[in-house]
C-alpha positions as CSV (number, residue, x, y, z in Angstrom):
1,M,4.8,-0.6,-28.1
2,R,3.8,-3.9,-26.5
3,V,1.2,-4.2,-23.8
4,G,1.1,-7.2,-21.5
5,H,-2.3,-8.6,-20.1
6,T,-2.8,-10.7,-17.0
7,Y,-5.3,-13.4,-17.9
8,T,-5.0,-15.2,-14.5
9,R,-6.7,-12.3,-12.5
10,H,-10.1,-13.9,-13.2
11,L,-9.1,-17.3,-12.1
12,Q,-8.9,-16.4,-8.4
13,L,-10.4,-19.3,-6.5
14,E,-11.3,-19.0,-2.9
15,T,-11.7,-21.8,-0.5
16,K,-15.0,-21.5,1.4
17,Q,-16.2,-23.0,4.7
18,H,-19.7,-24.5,4.3
19,E,-20.0,-26.0,7.9
20,L,-18.7,-24.6,11.2
21,L,-19.1,-26.4,14.4
22,G,-22.1,-28.4,13.1
23,M,-23.8,-25.3,11.8
24,D,-24.6,-25.1,8.1
25,L,-23.2,-21.9,6.5
26,G,-25.1,-22.4,3.1
27,E,-23.0,-21.3,0.2
28,G,-20.1,-20.9,2.4
29,V,-17.9,-18.1,3.8
30,P,-14.5,-17.4,2.4
31,R,-12.0,-19.0,4.8
32,R,-9.5,-16.0,4.6
33,A,-12.3,-13.6,5.7
34,L,-13.5,-16.0,8.3
35,V,-9.9,-16.4,9.7
36,L,-9.5,-12.6,9.7
37,G,-12.8,-12.1,11.5
38,L,-12.0,-14.7,14.2
39,S,-8.5,-13.1,14.8
40,L,-10.0,-9.6,14.9
41,Y,-12.6,-10.8,17.6
42,L,-9.9,-12.5,19.6
43,L,-7.9,-9.2,19.6
44,W,-11.0,-6.9,20.3
45,V,-13.1,-8.7,22.8
46,P,-10.7,-9.8,25.6
47,P,-9.4,-6.3,26.4
48,L,-13.0,-5.1,26.4
49,L,-14.0,-7.9,28.9
50,L,-11.0,-7.0,31.1
51,L,-11.9,-3.2,31.1
52,F,-15.7,-3.4,31.2
53,G,-16.7,-6.8,32.1
54,F,-19.4,-8.7,30.2
55,P,-21.5,-6.8,27.8
56,S,-25.0,-5.7,28.5
57,K,-27.8,-5.4,26.0
58,I,-26.7,-2.0,25.1
59,T,-23.0,-2.4,25.1
60,F,-23.1,-5.7,23.1
61,T,-23.1,-3.7,19.9
62,F,-19.8,-2.0,20.8
63,Y,-18.3,-5.4,21.4
64,F,-19.7,-7.0,18.3
65,L,-20.0,-4.3,15.6
66,P,-16.3,-2.8,15.0
67,P,-14.7,-6.1,13.9
68,L,-17.6,-7.1,11.9
69,L,-17.7,-3.9,9.8
70,T,-13.7,-4.1,9.6
71,V,-14.2,-7.7,8.1
72,V,-17.1,-6.8,5.9
73,Y,-15.5,-3.6,4.3
74,G,-11.9,-4.8,4.7
75,T,-12.3,-8.0,2.6
76,Q,-13.8,-6.3,-0.3
77,K,-11.5,-5.8,-3.3
78,N,-9.8,-2.5,-3.5
79,R,-10.7,-0.2,-6.4
80,E,-7.2,1.0,-7.2
81,N,-5.7,-2.5,-7.1
82,D,-8.3,-5.3,-7.5
83,R,-5.8,-8.0,-6.3
84,R,-5.7,-6.5,-2.8
85,W,-8.3,-6.2,0.0
86,N,-9.2,-2.8,1.4
87,I,-7.8,-3.8,4.8
88,T,-4.3,-4.3,3.2
89,R,-4.6,-0.7,1.6
90,W,-5.6,0.8,5.0
91,S,-2.8,-1.0,6.8
92,V,-0.1,0.2,4.2
93,G,-1.6,3.8,4.5
94,I,-1.5,3.8,8.2
95,R,2.0,2.4,8.4
96,Y,3.2,5.1,6.0
97,L,1.6,7.8,8.2
98,V,3.0,6.6,11.3
99,L,6.4,5.2,10.3
100,G,7.1,6.4,6.9
101,H,9.4,4.5,4.7
102,R,13.0,4.2,4.0
103,P,13.8,5.9,0.6
104,I,15.7,3.9,-1.9
105,I,18.8,5.7,-3.3
106,C,20.9,4.6,-6.3
107,G,18.9,1.4,-6.6
108,G,19.7,0.5,-3.0
109,R,23.4,0.9,-3.3
110,R,23.5,3.4,-0.5
111,A,21.4,3.6,2.7
112,A,19.5,6.9,3.0
113,T,20.5,9.2,5.8
114,R,17.9,10.3,8.3
115,S,17.7,13.7,6.7
116,E,16.6,12.1,3.4
117,W,13.5,10.5,4.9
118,I,10.2,12.2,4.3
119,S,9.3,14.0,7.7
120,R,6.3,13.2,9.6
121,R,4.8,16.7,9.0
122,A,5.3,16.2,5.2
123,R,3.6,12.8,5.3
124,W,0.6,14.2,7.5
125,A,0.3,17.3,5.2
126,G,-3.3,18.1,4.4
127,R,-4.7,15.8,7.2
128,T,-3.9,17.9,10.3
129,E,-5.2,21.5,9.7
130,L,-8.4,20.8,11.6
131,L,-6.6,19.0,14.6
132,L,-4.0,21.8,14.7
133,D,-6.8,24.4,15.3
134,S,-8.3,22.3,18.1
135,P,-7.3,22.3,21.8
136,L,-5.0,19.4,21.0
137,G,-3.1,21.6,18.6
138,G,0.0,22.0,20.9
139,P,0.8,18.3,21.4
140,I,0.1,17.5,17.9
141,E,2.4,20.3,16.8
142,R,5.3,18.9,19.0
143,W,4.5,15.3,17.6
144,L,4.7,16.4,14.0
145,G,8.0,18.1,14.5
146,A,9.5,21.4,13.1
147,D,8.2,22.8,9.9
148,E,11.4,22.4,7.8
149,A,12.0,22.9,4.2
150,A,13.8,20.5,2.0
151,P,17.1,19.4,3.6
152,A,20.4,21.0,2.3
153,G,21.4,19.5,-0.9
154,A,18.1,18.1,-1.7
155,G,16.1,19.5,-4.6
156,A,12.5,19.0,-5.8
157,P,11.8,15.5,-7.0
158,I,12.6,14.7,-10.5
159,R,9.6,13.3,-12.4
160,L,10.6,10.7,-14.8
161,A,8.5,9.9,-17.9
162,A,10.5,7.4,-19.8
163,R,9.0,5.3,-22.6
164,P,10.7,2.3,-23.9
165,R,11.0,1.9,-27.8
166,L,11.9,-1.1,-29.7
167,Y,14.1,-0.5,-32.7
168,G,14.5,-3.0,-35.5
169,P,17.6,-3.6,-37.5
170,D,16.4,-1.3,-40.3
171,A,16.3,1.7,-37.8
172,V,19.8,0.8,-36.4
173,V,21.3,0.8,-40.0
174,K,19.5,4.1,-40.7
175,A,20.8,5.7,-37.4
176,Y,24.5,4.5,-38.1
177,G,24.3,5.1,-41.8
178,R,24.9,2.5,-44.4
179,K,28.6,3.5,-44.9
180,A,29.5,2.4,-41.3
181,F,28.1,-1.1,-41.9
182,Q,29.8,-1.5,-45.3
183,Q,33.1,-0.4,-43.8
184,Q,32.6,-3.1,-41.1
185,E,31.8,-5.7,-43.8
186,G,34.9,-4.7,-45.8
187,T,37.3,-5.0,-42.8
188,A,35.7,-8.3,-41.6
189,S,36.5,-10.0,-45.0
């Protein structure tokens, strides 16, 4: 069986910002992380300023720390997929929990009906037991929806474990038998 390797994974070059508004940043900050941090601060600080006003010495940490921690841990490479940042993995996971995804049926030839989508309760399974036992259990129970089994006509998922194999001409001759190829050669001439 053939195995492919990606040799360009190690050639990931990042542009760095070495100077910002006249301040020297030393070895430089990755520009994508800098842009992400600035956009998070622009989304985080104005609502806080509108709600609570200017920060004091005590509340400055609440204004400053959450976007900083999100950028520091979010821009690290993910352990499962080293081409992605952690923040990408977090956002895909949150989107799946909140919105779900539209199943692909017959390679996209047919749109999935709403009954074929994974229910909110199934997506949140294993994450809500503690919340259901809390005082917020009633609203969370209504938000998750009814506890349903698989929809009618739907069975358990089918697990595929296909392995491609490459057969050479000798294996094809062996499978068909030599007489079949000799008969073809006799009729062709």
